[in-house]
C-alpha positions as CSV (number, residue, x, y, z in Angstrom):
1,M,-20.4,-20.0,-17.1
2,I,-17.1,-18.4,-17.0
3,K,-14.9,-20.2,-14.6
4,R,-13.4,-17.8,-11.9
5,H,-9.9,-18.1,-10.7
6,I,-10.9,-17.7,-7.1
7,S,-13.1,-20.9,-7.0
8,S,-10.2,-23.2,-5.7
9,D,-9.4,-21.1,-3.0
10,I,-12.9,-20.7,-1.9
11,I,-13.2,-24.4,-1.8
12,D,-9.9,-24.5,0.1
13,S,-11.2,-22.4,2.7
14,L,-14.6,-24.2,2.9
15,Q,-12.5,-27.3,3.8
16,N,-10.5,-25.5,6.6
17,F,-12.9,-22.9,8.0
18,P,-16.4,-22.9,9.5
19,V,-17.2,-19.7,7.8
20,V,-16.2,-18.1,4.6
21,L,-17.0,-14.6,3.4
22,L,-17.1,-13.6,-0.2
23,T,-17.3,-10.0,-0.6
24,G,-17.1,-7.8,-3.9
25,A,-18.8,-5.0,-5.6
26,R,-22.7,-5.5,-6.7
27,Q,-23.1,-7.3,-9.8
28,V,-19.4,-8.8,-9.7
29,G,-20.8,-12.3,-9.8
30,K,-21.0,-13.5,-6.2
31,S,-24.2,-15.0,-6.2
32,T,-23.6,-16.8,-9.4
33,L,-20.1,-18.2,-8.2
34,A,-21.6,-19.0,-4.8
35,Q,-24.4,-21.1,-6.4
36,E,-22.2,-22.7,-9.0
37,L,-19.8,-24.0,-6.4
38,A,-22.9,-25.5,-4.5
39,K,-23.9,-27.2,-7.7
40,T,-20.7,-28.5,-8.6
41,E,-18.2,-28.8,-5.5
42,W,-19.9,-28.1,-2.2
43,D,-23.4,-29.2,-1.7
44,A,-25.4,-26.4,0.1
45,R,-28.8,-24.7,0.3
46,Y,-29.3,-21.1,-0.9
47,I,-30.7,-18.2,1.0
48,T,-30.7,-14.5,0.0
49,L,-31.7,-11.6,1.8
50,D,-33.1,-9.8,-1.3
51,N,-35.9,-12.0,-0.3
52,R,-38.0,-9.7,1.9
53,I,-39.4,-12.6,4.1
54,A,-35.8,-14.1,4.6
55,L,-34.5,-10.4,5.4
56,D,-37.4,-9.7,7.9
57,A,-36.8,-13.0,9.6
58,A,-33.0,-12.4,9.9
59,L,-33.6,-9.0,11.1
60,S,-36.1,-9.5,13.8
61,D,-34.6,-12.8,15.2
62,P,-31.2,-13.5,13.8
63,D,-30.5,-16.4,16.4
64,G,-33.7,-18.0,15.5
65,F,-33.0,-17.6,11.7
66,I,-29.6,-19.4,12.3
67,K,-30.9,-22.0,14.6
68,G,-33.6,-22.9,12.1
69,T,-31.3,-23.2,8.8
70,P,-29.5,-26.5,8.2
71,V,-25.9,-26.1,7.3
72,P,-24.2,-26.2,4.8
73,V,-25.8,-22.9,3.7
74,I,-25.2,-19.9,1.4
75,I,-26.5,-16.6,2.9
76,D,-26.4,-13.9,0.1
77,E,-26.1,-10.2,0.8
78,V,-25.5,-10.8,4.5
79,Q,-24.5,-7.0,4.9
80,R,-28.2,-6.3,4.9
81,A,-28.5,-8.1,8.4
82,P,-25.1,-7.7,10.3
83,D,-26.3,-9.1,13.3
84,L,-26.5,-12.4,11.8
85,M,-22.5,-12.5,12.2
86,R,-23.1,-12.7,16.0
87,A,-25.7,-15.4,15.5
88,I,-23.4,-17.4,13.3
89,K,-20.5,-16.9,15.9
90,L,-22.6,-18.6,18.5
91,A,-23.6,-21.5,16.3
92,V,-20.0,-21.9,15.2
93,D,-18.5,-22.0,18.7
94,R,-21.3,-24.8,19.7
95,D,-20.0,-26.8,16.5
96,R,-16.7,-26.2,14.9
97,R,-17.1,-28.0,11.7
98,D,-15.6,-26.7,8.6
99,G,-17.7,-25.6,5.8
100,Q,-20.8,-24.6,7.2
101,Y,-21.5,-21.1,6.0
102,L,-20.7,-19.1,2.8
103,L,-21.7,-15.6,3.3
104,T,-21.7,-13.1,0.4
105,G,-22.0,-9.3,0.6
106,S,-21.5,-6.2,-1.4
107,A,-20.0,-4.1,1.3
108,N,-16.5,-5.1,3.0
109,L,-18.2,-6.2,6.1
110,M,-14.7,-6.9,7.8
111,T,-13.9,-3.2,7.8
112,I,-16.7,-3.0,10.5
113,T,-14.8,-3.4,13.8
114,K,-17.7,-5.3,15.5
115,V,-18.1,-7.9,12.8
116,S,-14.2,-8.3,12.5
117,E,-14.2,-9.0,16.3
118,T,-17.2,-11.4,16.3
119,L,-15.9,-13.9,13.8
120,A,-11.9,-13.5,14.3
121,G,-10.4,-16.8,13.9
122,R,-13.5,-18.5,12.5
123,I,-13.8,-16.9,9.2
124,A,-11.8,-17.0,6.0
125,L,-12.1,-14.0,3.7
126,H,-12.3,-13.5,-0.1
127,E,-12.9,-10.7,-2.5
128,L,-14.3,-11.3,-5.9
129,Q,-13.1,-8.6,-8.3
130,P,-14.4,-8.0,-11.8
131,F,-13.5,-10.4,-14.6
132,T,-9.8,-10.8,-15.2
133,W,-8.5,-10.5,-18.8
134,S,-7.6,-14.4,-18.5
135,E,-11.0,-15.5,-17.2
136,I,-12.7,-13.8,-20.1
137,S,-10.4,-15.4,-22.4
138,G,-10.9,-18.8,-21.0
139,K,-7.3,-19.2,-19.8
140,K,-5.8,-20.9,-16.9
141,P,-4.6,-18.6,-14.1
142,R,-0.8,-18.1,-14.6
143,S,1.3,-15.8,-12.5
144,L,4.5,-14.5,-14.0
145,I,4.9,-12.7,-10.6
146,K,6.2,-16.1,-8.9
147,D,8.5,-16.7,-11.7
148,I,10.0,-13.2,-11.5
149,F,10.7,-13.6,-7.8
150,K,12.2,-17.0,-8.3
151,G,14.4,-15.8,-11.1
152,N,17.9,-14.3,-10.5
153,D,18.2,-12.4,-14.0
154,T,16.6,-11.9,-17.4
155,K,18.6,-14.6,-18.8
156,T,17.0,-17.3,-16.4
157,L,13.5,-16.0,-17.2
158,L,13.8,-15.8,-20.9
159,R,15.1,-19.6,-20.9
160,Q,12.3,-20.5,-18.7
161,W,9.5,-18.8,-20.7
162,K,10.8,-19.8,-24.2
163,R,8.8,-17.2,-26.0
164,Q,9.8,-15.0,-29.1
165,S,7.0,-13.0,-30.3
166,I,3.6,-12.3,-28.9
167,P,0.4,-11.2,-31.0
168,D,-0.5,-7.6,-31.2
169,R,-3.4,-7.1,-28.6
170,R,-3.7,-3.3,-28.7
171,E,-7.3,-3.4,-30.2
172,E,-8.4,-6.4,-27.7
173,I,-7.1,-4.2,-24.8
174,K,-8.9,-1.3,-25.9
175,G,-12.2,-3.0,-25.9
176,R,-11.6,-4.7,-22.6
177,I,-10.7,-1.5,-21.0
178,I,-14.0,0.4,-22.3
179,A,-16.2,-2.7,-21.5
180,G,-14.7,-3.3,-18.1
181,G,-14.9,-6.6,-16.1
182,Y,-18.4,-6.6,-14.7
183,P,-19.8,-9.8,-16.1
184,T,-23.0,-8.4,-17.8
185,P,-21.5,-5.2,-19.6
186,S,-18.2,-7.0,-20.3
187,M,-20.2,-9.3,-22.6
188,M,-22.2,-6.6,-24.4
189,S,-21.5,-5.6,-28.1
190,S,-23.9,-2.6,-28.0
191,I,-22.6,0.7,-26.7
192,K,-26.0,1.9,-25.8
193,A,-27.0,-1.0,-23.9
194,R,-23.8,-0.9,-22.0
195,R,-24.3,2.7,-21.1
196,R,-27.7,1.8,-19.9
197,W,-26.3,-0.8,-17.7
198,F,-23.9,1.6,-16.0
199,D,-26.5,4.0,-15.4
200,S,-28.8,1.6,-13.7
201,Y,-25.7,0.2,-11.6
202,R,-24.9,3.6,-10.4
203,Q,-28.4,4.4,-9.4
204,T,-28.9,1.2,-7.7
205,Y,-25.5,1.5,-6.1
206,I,-26.3,4.7,-4.3
207,E,-30.0,4.3,-3.4
208,R,-29.5,0.7,-2.1
209,D,-25.8,-0.3,-1.2
210,I,-25.0,3.1,0.2
211,R,-28.1,3.2,2.3
212,D,-27.5,-0.1,3.8
213,I,-24.4,0.9,5.4
214,A,-24.4,4.8,5.7
215,A,-26.4,8.0,5.7
216,I,-25.3,10.4,2.8
217,E,-26.2,13.9,3.9
218,H,-25.0,15.4,0.6
219,L,-26.1,13.2,-2.4
220,P,-25.5,15.3,-5.3
221,E,-22.1,16.0,-4.0
222,F,-21.6,12.3,-3.5
223,K,-22.4,11.6,-7.0
224,R,-20.0,14.4,-8.1
225,L,-17.2,12.8,-6.0
226,L,-17.4,9.6,-7.8
227,N,-17.2,11.6,-11.2
228,L,-14.4,13.3,-9.9
229,L,-12.4,10.3,-9.0
230,A,-13.3,8.7,-12.4
231,F,-11.5,11.6,-14.1
232,R,-8.5,11.3,-11.6
233,T,-8.1,7.6,-11.7
234,G,-4.5,6.7,-11.6
235,Q,-3.6,10.1,-9.8
236,I,-2.4,10.8,-6.3
237,V,-5.4,11.9,-4.4
238,N,-5.4,15.0,-2.3
239,F,-8.2,15.0,0.1
240,S,-7.9,18.7,1.0
241,E,-8.1,19.7,-2.8
242,I,-11.3,17.5,-3.3
243,S,-12.8,19.1,-0.3
244,R,-12.5,22.6,-1.8
245,E,-13.5,21.5,-5.2
246,L,-16.9,20.1,-3.9
247,G,-17.4,22.6,-1.1
248,L,-17.5,20.0,1.8
249,P,-15.7,19.6,5.0
250,F,-12.5,17.6,4.9
251,T,-14.0,15.1,7.4
252,T,-17.0,14.5,5.2
253,I,-14.8,13.9,1.9
254,R,-12.8,11.3,4.0
255,R,-16.1,9.7,5.3
256,Y,-17.4,9.5,1.6
257,I,-14.4,8.3,0.2
258,A,-14.2,5.5,2.8
259,I,-17.7,4.5,1.8
260,L,-16.7,4.2,-1.9
261,E,-13.7,2.0,-1.0
262,T,-15.9,-0.1,1.4
263,T,-18.3,-0.8,-1.3
264,Y,-15.5,-1.7,-3.7
265,Q,-16.1,1.3,-6.2
266,I,-12.5,2.6,-5.8
267,F,-9.2,1.2,-4.4
268,F,-5.9,2.7,-3.2
269,V,-2.3,1.8,-3.9
270,R,-0.1,3.2,-1.1
271,P,3.3,4.7,-1.4
272,Y,6.4,2.7,-0.4
273,F,8.7,4.2,2.2
274,A,11.6,1.7,2.9
275,N,14.0,4.5,3.0
276,I,13.5,6.9,5.6
277,G,16.3,9.3,4.4
278,K,14.2,9.9,1.2
279,R,11.4,12.4,0.8
280,L,8.6,10.2,-0.7
281,I,5.1,11.2,-1.3
282,K,2.8,10.1,1.4
283,M,-0.6,10.3,-0.4
284,P,-2.2,7.3,-1.9
285,K,-3.0,6.9,-5.6
286,V,-6.9,6.4,-6.4
287,Y,-8.2,3.9,-9.0
288,L,-11.6,3.2,-10.1
289,G,-12.4,-0.6,-9.2
290,D,-13.5,-1.2,-12.7
291,T,-12.4,0.6,-16.0
292,G,-15.7,0.3,-17.8
293,M,-17.3,2.3,-14.9
294,A,-14.4,4.7,-15.2
295,C,-14.8,5.4,-18.9
296,H,-18.6,5.6,-18.3
297,L,-18.3,8.2,-15.7
298,S,-15.9,9.9,-17.7
299,A,-18.4,9.9,-20.8
300,A,-15.9,7.9,-22.9
301,D,-17.7,5.1,-24.9
302,D,-14.7,4.7,-27.2
303,W,-11.0,4.9,-27.3
304,E,-10.9,8.1,-29.4
305,T,-12.6,10.0,-26.8
306,L,-10.3,8.8,-24.1
307,E,-7.3,10.1,-26.3
308,R,-9.0,13.4,-26.7
309,Q,-9.6,13.8,-23.0
310,G,-5.9,13.0,-22.7
311,K,-7.0,10.1,-20.2
312,A,-5.9,6.9,-22.3
313,G,-2.5,6.6,-20.2
314,N,-4.3,6.7,-16.9
315,V,-7.0,4.3,-17.7
316,V,-4.6,1.9,-19.0
317,E,-2.6,2.2,-15.6
318,T,-5.9,1.6,-13.8
319,W,-6.7,-1.5,-15.9
320,A,-3.1,-2.7,-15.1
321,A,-3.4,-1.8,-11.4
322,S,-6.6,-3.9,-11.5
323,E,-5.0,-6.9,-13.1
324,L,-2.2,-6.8,-10.9
325,R,-4.5,-6.9,-7.7
326,K,-6.2,-9.8,-8.9
327,L,-3.1,-11.9,-10.0
328,I,-1.7,-11.1,-6.4
329,S,-5.0,-12.1,-4.7
330,F,-5.1,-15.6,-6.2
331,G,-1.4,-16.2,-6.2
332,D,0.3,-18.6,-4.0
333,I,3.0,-16.1,-2.8
334,R,2.1,-13.2,-0.5
335,C,2.7,-9.8,-2.1
336,Q,1.9,-6.3,-1.5
337,L,1.3,-3.7,-4.0
338,F,2.7,0.0,-3.7
339,Y,3.9,2.9,-5.9
340,W,7.0,4.6,-5.8
341,R,7.5,8.6,-6.3
342,T,9.6,11.2,-4.8
343,Y,9.0,15.0,-4.6
344,A,11.7,15.6,-7.3
345,G,9.0,13.8,-9.6
346,R,10.9,10.5,-9.9
347,E,8.5,7.7,-10.3
348,V,7.5,4.0,-11.0
349,D,4.0,2.9,-11.2
350,F,4.0,0.1,-9.0
351,L,6.3,-1.9,-6.6
352,I,5.4,-5.6,-5.8
353,E,6.9,-6.6,-2.4
354,H,7.5,-10.2,-1.5
355,G,9.4,-10.7,1.8
356,E,12.3,-8.5,1.6
357,R,12.5,-8.3,-2.3
358,I,10.9,-6.1,-4.7
359,V,9.9,-6.1,-8.2
360,A,9.2,-2.5,-10.0
361,I,6.7,-2.3,-12.8
362,E,6.2,0.4,-15.2
363,V,3.2,0.6,-17.3
364,K,3.6,2.2,-20.8
365,W,0.8,2.4,-23.8
366,T,3.3,2.2,-26.4
367,Q,4.8,-0.3,-28.8
368,N,8.1,1.5,-29.4
369,L,10.1,1.9,-26.4
370,A,12.5,4.8,-25.6
371,E,15.3,5.4,-22.8
372,S,13.0,8.0,-21.0
373,D,10.4,5.0,-20.6
374,I,12.9,3.1,-18.4
375,S,14.6,6.0,-16.7
376,G,12.2,5.8,-13.5
377,L,12.9,2.0,-13.1
378,K,16.6,2.7,-13.3
379,D,16.3,5.5,-10.4
380,C,14.1,3.2,-8.3
381,A,16.5,0.2,-8.8
382,R,19.4,2.3,-7.6
383,D,17.5,3.8,-4.6
384,L,16.2,0.3,-3.5
385,K,19.4,-1.4,-4.0
386,G,19.6,-4.4,-1.9
387,R,16.0,-5.0,-2.1
388,H,15.2,-4.6,-5.9
389,L,15.2,-7.9,-7.6
390,M,13.9,-7.0,-11.1
391,S,12.3,-4.3,-13.0
392,V,9.4,-5.0,-15.6
393,L,8.4,-2.4,-18.3
394,L,4.8,-3.6,-19.4
395,Y,4.0,-2.3,-22.8
396,S,1.8,-3.0,-25.9
397,G,4.4,-4.4,-28.0
398,T,5.0,-8.0,-29.2
399,E,8.4,-8.9,-27.9
400,I,9.8,-9.8,-24.6
401,I,12.9,-7.6,-24.6
402,P,15.9,-7.8,-22.3
403,I,17.2,-4.4,-21.7
404,D,19.7,-5.2,-19.0
405,R,20.4,-8.1,-16.7
406,Q,17.7,-7.1,-14.3
407,T,15.1,-5.3,-16.7
408,L,12.7,-6.8,-19.0
409,A,10.1,-5.3,-21.4
410,V,7.2,-7.8,-21.4
411,P,3.8,-7.5,-23.5
412,F,0.8,-7.0,-21.6
413,G,-0.7,-10.3,-23.0
414,F,2.2,-12.3,-21.8
415,F,2.3,-10.8,-18.3
416,F,-1.4,-11.3,-17.7
417,G,-1.4,-14.8,-18.9
418,I,-3.2,-14.6,-22.3
419,D,-0.2,-15.4,-24.4
420,F,1.8,-17.5,-22.1
């Protein structure tokens, strides 16, 4: 059992809310985590709606199902019977004790307006994402993001961190990116077995998860859309262009993309607009939720294929985006993730906003830095003067390098908690 960093947050919520909802993509480990918590830290019975008898009971008489089920209880795959939420609300309104229900689901139920309204104020929400690099490596969760927001300059941070050199992690990172973070394929050494797993996952996702929440009128085009987004991961998404390429109406494309986001197959990073006087790009960047799936859909079983496709840089950025989202999700300071880019082409991969302060992050798959690698960070710092706190260049080198008073080059392994 690989310990998940989010475990302590879930237990904290169970001690303070009647209902906790754990969502995430299929096969990301929600059921395993919920059952492990019930064995070790929260004594509860377990019911899954994958069981036909349980599902039929929940669908035909949700109120009777909830009344007849002692708490505390885990109800797995709850998106298969959404009306249970109403029944749970009634039960919780009669008895507001904390820690009664831990619900899990493979679709983001809280995007459904009716569900959001039903349990407002009674529920804590958590998203379980694919394994972080530090989880797979057995490291404790560490967030340098908090350190950076507390630090005033590079000298302060370097004095605090006290590291001189970092191991070369390039080959390890390549392997982690190709395998992805879904628990089963991330542990597979066989390329063929991993390929079969992703093929099966994709088929199950489309034939089961999608049918649970939406009707897909153009299934072949939906499959092509997922492939297309895999090839464009890490890029600004133009819905009109995708509509023309697939030959589907713009409204259909928007709906299909919303379904992919709701079921955690993709995520977006939105542009940052603080300065209204600047003409900033308004379209979001799209990322596949897992780099292993992105590589599989791009038919890249190894790093050499990614490089031949010219996709290595975008996939590294996708991996970094996913790791940043995970760090932010279990960190103890509230942050939001954006990107920065102007029509003139000046850009920075990520901005992390905390209150009125901003940390700019650029991702480079290189060991040898050049002036051009930090030009975007310098432009961004000038444009966001007054809000900009620090810039970080994440790279695959082996040293933490102070570039100037407000700019650091930091190896991936150190920033993501492997070599801290």
